[in-house]
N, C-alpha and C positions, 0 to 999 in steps of 0.2 A: 750802634744806633745812628751815629753821624753819617756813616756810609749808607745806611738804609734810607734816611731822609734825603741824602744827597742824590740818590738815583732819580726820584720822581717828585722832589719837593714835598715829601710827606704823604703823597697819595699812593693808593694801592698799586702794586705790581708784584709779580711772583718773585723777582729778584730782591725787591725791597723787603718783602715780608720774610724771606729767608734770612737776610742780614739782621733784621730785627729779632727773629727767632734765635739766631746765633748769639746775639747780645743778651737775650733773656736767659738762655742756657748758661752763658758765662757768668752772669750775675748771680744766678741761683747756685751755681757750682762754687762760687766764692764763699758760701756759707761754711764750707768745709775747711777753709784756710785758717791758719792760726798765726799769731805773731811768733817769731822764733824765740826759743828759750835763751835766757841771758848768757848761758855758758856755751852757746853755740855760735858759729859764724852767722851773721844776719842774712847772708846771701849765699846760696849754693855756688860751688865753683863753676858750674856750667852756665849760670844765669848772667844775662846782660845787666848792667846797671840800669836802674829805673830811668835815669836822665836820658840814657841812650834810646830807650824804648819810646819815651815821650818825644824826643827830638825827631826820631824817625817817623812817628805818627804825625807830628806837626808838618813835616815835609809833604806827606801824603795829603793831609788836609789842605795845604796851600795849593798843591797841584790840582786836587779835585775841585777846589773853589774857582779855578780858572776855566773849567770845562763847560760851564753853563753861565747864563746871565745871572748876575747877583740879585736881580729883581724882575718882576713880570711887567712893570709899568714904567720903565725908565724913559724919561723924556730928554735926558742929556746924552748926546752921542759920544761924549768923551768919558763918561763915568766907567763904562765896562772896560775899555782898554787901559785906563788908568788903574783900575782895580786889579786887572790881570797882571799888569806890569809890576805893581807893588808886591803881589803875592808870589810871582815867579822870582823876583829879586830876593825876597826874604827866604824863599825855599832854597835858592842857590846859596845864600849866605849860611843858612843853617846846615845845609848838606855839606858844604866845604868845611865848615867847622867840625862837623861830625867825622868826616873822612881824615882830616889832618890830625885830629887829636885822638882818634880811635874811640872816643866816647864823648858824651856831653856833660860829664861830671863837673866841668868848669865852663859852663855855658856863658859866653861873654855878655857883660852888662850892656855894651854898646848895641849889640844886635837886639837885645830885649827892649831897650829904650826905643830904638827905631821902630821895631815891630809894634810896640804898644801905642806909640804916637800915630803910626799909620793906621792901625786898627780903629783907634778912636776917630781919626779924621775921616775914614771911609764911612763910619756910622753917621757922623754929622753931615757929610756930603750926600748920603743916600736920601735924606729928606728933601732937599731942593731938587735932586736929580729925579726923584719920583714923587712929585708934589701932590698927586691926586690918585692914589691906587684905587681901582674899582673893586673894593672888597667891603662887605657890609660892616665889619668891625671898625674900619677906619672912618667911614661915613658916620656911623653911630657915635663913635667917641668924639669926633670933631664937633658934630652938631649938638651933642648932649652937653659938652663943655660950654659951647656958646649959649645954649639954653640956660644953663645954671648961672652964667655971668649976667644974663639978661633978666634974672629973677624968675625963670620958669622952672617947673619941676621936671627934671630930665626923665623921670620914670612915667610921667603922665603926658609928655609932649612927644608927638610923633616925629620920627626921623625919616629921611629920604631913602628910597630904594635905589642903590647905585646900579642895579641890574636892569632897571626899568621894566620889571616883570618878565624878563627873558630867561631868568634862571630861578628855579624854584627848588629849594632843598627840603620842602615839606613844612616850612614854618615861615612866619612873617614877623619881623621885629617891629614892635609898635612904640618902643621907647628904649631907654638905656637898659640893657639886659644883663648887666654884671653887678656884683656887689659894690656898694658905694665906696669901699676902700680904694678901688681903682679910680674912681671919679675924681678924688681929691688931687692926686698928682697929675692926672690928665688935664684937669681944669687949670691948675697952676701953670703947666707947660703951655697950654693954649693961650692963657692970659699974657705970659711973658714973651713967648716966641711965635705964637700963631699956629703951632702944630703939636698935637699931644705926643708925638713920637719922641720928642726931646726928653720927655719923662722916662721913656724906655732906655734911651742912651744914658741918662743920668743914673738910673738904677743899675745898669750894667757896669758902670764905673765903680759904683759902690761894691758890687759883687766882686769885681776884680781886686779891689783893695782888700776886701775881707779874705779872699782866697790867698792872696800873697801873704797877708799877715798871719795866717794860720800855720804856714810852714815854718819850722824852726830855722833860725839863721844859718845853721850848719848845712842846710839843704837849699840854699838860695837858688842854685841853678835849676832845681826841680820846681821851685816856686815860679821862676821866670817862665819856664816852659808850660806850666799849668795855666798861667794867665794867657799866654799866647795861644794855647789850644782853645781856650774859651773864646778869645777874640776872633780866631780864624776858623771857627766851626764852619763847615762847608755851606751851611744855610743860615749862618748867623745874621748876615746882612739882609737876607730875605725875610727873616723874622721881624727885623726893624721895619722894613718896607711895608709889610702887611699889617703892622700896628697891633700885633697880638700882645696880650697882657703878660705873657710868661717872663719877659725881662723884669717886670715888676716883682714877680714871684722870686726870681733868682736873686735879685738885690735884697729883698726882705729876708729870704732864707740865709743869705750870706751874713747879714747883720746878726741874725739869731744864732747861727752856728758859731760865729766869732765870739759872741758874748758867752754862749754856753761853754766854749772851750777856754776862753781867757778870763771871763768875768762871771763865773757861774752863780755868784751870789748877788749880782747887780740887780737893782730894782728895774732896770731897763729890759731885763730878759723877758719878763712877762709882757711888756709893751711891744717888744719886737716880735715875739711869738704870736701875740694876739693879732697884730697887724698882718703878719704873714698869713695866718689862718683866715683872715677876713677877705682875702683877695679872690679865692675861688673855691667852689664847692668840693672839688675832688681832693682837697687837702684834709679832709676829715680823717683819713687814716694817719696822717701826721699827728693830728690832735689826740686821737685815741692812744697811739703808741707812746707819746711823750707823757701825757698826763697819767697814764697807768703805771709809769715806772716808779720805783721806790722813792719816797720822799718828794715826789712831784705833785702829789695831790694838793699841796698847799698853794700851788699856782693856779688851780682850777678857777677860783673866783676872780683873781686879778686878770687872767687871760680872758675869761668870759666877759668881764667888764670892758676890756679894750674892744673886743669884738662888738659888743652892744653899742659902745660909743660911736663906732664907725657907722652903725646903722641908725642911731637915734635921731639925727636931724631929719631924715627922710621918713622915718616911722611917724614922727610928730607931724610932718608935712602932709603925708598921705600914705598911711600904712598899707592900704590895699594895693596901690600901684607899686610900691617898693617891694612888697613880698611877691606879688605876681610876676613882675618883670625882673627884679634883682635877684630873686632866690629860686622861684619855681620854674621860670622859663627854661632854664638849662635842663631840668628834668623832663621837660615835655618835647624836647627836640627829638625827631625820629632817627632811626637807624640810617647811617650813611654807608652805602656799599663801596664808596671810594676811599673809606678810611683804611689806614695802615694797621689792620687788626686781624686776628685769627677769625673773628666774626665775619669779616669780608670773605675769607676763604670758605667758611661754612655756608655763606650765602650763595657763592658761586657753585659749590658742589651740591648743596642740599636745599637751597632756597630758604635757609634759616635766617630769621631776623630777630636778634636779641632785644630785650627790653633793658632799661636802665638797671633793673633789679638784678640782672645777671652780674653786671660789673660790681654792684654793691655787695652781692652775696659772695662772689669770689674774692674781692678785695677784703671783706670782713674775715673770711676764712683764713687767708694768708696773713692778715693782721694778727689773728689769734695765735697761729702757729709761730710766726716770726717773733711776735712780742714775747711769747713764753721762752723761746730759745735764746733770745738776745736781751732778756730782761735786765741782766746784770753786766752787759757787755760794754758799758760806757757810751759816750756820745756817738762814736763811730758805729757801734752796734745799733743804736736807735735810728741813725740816719739810713743805715743799710736796710733795716727792717721796713722802714717807711718807704724806701725806694722800691723794694721788690713787691710790697703790697700794692703800691700805686701802679707799678708796671703791670702787675697781674690784672688789675681792674681795667687798665687801658686795652690790654690784649684781647679781652673777651667782651669789651664794651661795645656800645653802638657807634662810637666814632673816636678816632685818635689820629692826629695829623702832625705835621712838622713841629708845631709849637709844643706839643705834649712831650715829644722825645727830646727836643732841645732842652726843656726844663730838666728832664731826668738825666740827660747827658751832663749838664752843669753840676748836678748833685754827685755824679760819679767823680768829677774833678775834686769836689769838696771831700769826698770819701778818701781819695788818695792823699789829700792834704792832711786830713785827720790821722790817717795811717802813719804818715811820716812823723807827725807830732807824737803819736803814741810810741813810736820806736825810740824817741829821744830818752835817755836815761833820766834826765831831770824833769821830764814832762809830768804834769799832775795826772 
């Protein structure tokens, strides 16, 4: 998936859709994999250690990240060469370590620390380097946060058109067009630092901490490599520049998965899961699969209460504008032929334009099948079923871009972390 969005920044191209298709087939094929029996060797003799595979992938990620500009609207002439230098230097360090030791089963803490600091610094520096990206979500989020701080209802107050009428995707944003759970961190970041994208960086840091903490201490090298793979996703900096909300989703998902794995009886589990579900409409499959699992029905009301609480202030303020813009707007956006989907292929071949109901129908079907198959498969089984259901909906839906697959790619890293945890003899 990372290679697919790396080709065309998440827009359609034959090569990109082939790579996304390969990723989908790989994920679906993983349903047949099982944990090794306890009386057998955990790894076949011909297999490479997981850490070696992760390190080799990281090197490819780092090199791929240097082949194109990290953002569309960079105003700093020094950001891109600095970014490329850091990534090539880190790729060289990881590659030399891999060659000298024969594997990355003892991945050095020093390289990890340097890579983590560099990845964080590049994210923070991206914001002043690209201070005003001409994309509707950035303009919408910035102005809506300012509106809320000035006492105006973001759902009922118009925002500017950054395209000045020159680009028309078949819809017009009239106010804040996302669920209000996104607006709270956006507004806080805007109030403190003047740019909502600092909230995205903060949530990514939370995700990295949760990812690292999920992996058992005996597999620390794998934990380090998973974090670096997340940090140096070939289009990770691009996601920050564009101000997409998916970093918020990844951070919230990380907290929920960490709690479910380490503190399954915590009262905060319902709060974390409810906030996660409140961030975007396509997370409905995560909700259905989790709440339908054995003994999870008792969380239905606490989770629903958290979701309602995120909406309540704006429902009381102006219910009509909140529902129209915050909930229903996303269902009314038309088909995008430049999306990285199988629907874009069908459009080019047959002129077919899917409705939102196609994605809902296919996602629901896969949810039913995967939910039944992995009903008793633990947290990893739940996350896997949710991932393939959401991926299926994206592939046949009316649009899916870089941010969609960035989110799913992060979940794959969490799946690997959970798998490592399940392989530990002492893991619950």
